[in-house]
N, C-alpha and C positions, 0 to 999 in steps of 0.2 A: 736670414736678416742682413741688409747692407752694412757694409765697411760704416759708410756715412751712418745709418741710423746707430749701430753702435758704438761710433765716437758723440754723437748728440746726447746719447744716453749717458754715458759715461759722464760727462762733463757736468750735464745738470743735476744728475745726482749726486757727484762731490760735490759741487757748489751749493746746492736747493733742498738735498733730501727729501725728493717729494714722497708723500703719501700715494701717488698717482701718475701716473709719466705715460702717454699713450705718442707716438709719432708716426705719421704718414708720410711717406715719400711720394710726392704728387708731381715728380719731374716728369713720368711720361708725361702727364697732362699739359706741358708746356715746351713739347718738341716743337723745333725750331725757333723759339723764343730769344733772343739776344744770349740772357744769362744763361741757359741750356748750352748755348754753343759754346759759351766763355768756360764751360763744365762745372759749374753750379748748381745744385740743386735745389729744388723747392720743395718744401717740409711744413707740415702742419702738425704744431705739438699742442696737447693739452696736460699743461701740468697743475697739479695740485699740490702746495705747500705750505706749511704753516710760516714759513719765511717771510711769504706774501703779508701775513698780518699789520694792517694798520698803515700798507702802501699804496700808493695812487695806483692807477691803472699802467701810466705812463713809468713810474719806477718800476714796477715789478717787468715791463719789457725791457727797460733797460738793465734787470737785474740777469733776466735770460741772456739778451746778449753779451751782457759781461761774462758770464759764465762760460758761454762760446767762444769769445776769446777771436783768436785769426781764423778763424772756421768760418768768421761772418764774410771776409774778405773773400776765402777760397775756398770751400766746400762747400759754401751753401750761399745760393742767388738770394731765396725769397722765404720768408719764412712767416707762417700766420700763426699766432698767439693766442692761446685761452689759457690765462692764468687768474687759479683761484685762491682761496683758504677753506681747507677743508670745512669750516663752519657756515661759508657762501654755499657749499653743495646741498649740504643739509638743509636751508634755509630756501 
C-alpha cells in the first residue's frame, strides 16, 4: 500500500471513525495531467460513517476535506468521494 493511501486512511479514520473505508489510487490514469506533474495524486474514496448522519452531501464532502487538511494542497490533487451512513447502505 502506498504512503499516501496510508496517510489518507489514518486521517479519515481519526476524524470520522468509519465503518468502511476504501481508497483507490487512480494517479496512474492521469499521467500527463497538470496535477500529476505537480506531484499530487488522484484518489477515489468510499467512506461509510455514522458521522455523516443528518449531514448534506456538501457537508459530508467538507468533513472529508477538513479531515485531510493540508494534504489536499500537497499530496492530493483530485479526490472523488462517496460518503454514506451505514443506514443508507442498507436501504
